[in-house]
Legacy VTK file of the C-alpha trace (Angstrom):
# vtk DataFile Version 3.0
C-alpha trace
ASCII
DATASET POLYDATA
POINTS 30 float
9.586 24.107 3.688
8.611 20.656 2.466
5.073 19.851 1.491
3.221 16.866 2.912
2.938 15.242 -0.484
6.679 15.485 -1.010
7.354 13.960 2.388
4.989 11.093 1.606
6.686 10.461 -1.731
10.095 10.546 -0.074
9.014 8.147 2.669
7.597 5.784 0.083
10.872 5.824 -1.846
12.799 5.114 1.332
10.572 2.179 2.218
10.945 0.786 -1.305
14.718 1.069 -1.091
14.649 -0.682 2.284
12.591 -3.510 0.822
14.990 -3.875 -2.099
17.930 -3.979 0.296
16.223 -6.592 2.462
15.356 -8.721 -0.551
18.917 -8.530 -1.842
20.256 -9.558 1.557
17.870 -12.495 1.759
18.660 -13.731 -1.741
22.390 -13.494 -1.064
22.001 -15.661 2.026
20.462 -18.536 0.027
LINES 1 31
30 0 1 2 3 4 5 6 7 8 9 10 11 12 13 14 15 16 17 18 19 20 21 22 23 24 25 26 27 28 29
């Protein structure tokens, strides 16, 4: 079973990856 802290860390990593992907997409458009 996953601990809350681990889930929070994982969610944070996912959000960071999403931001990086979004930024890359935006920069490629310009």
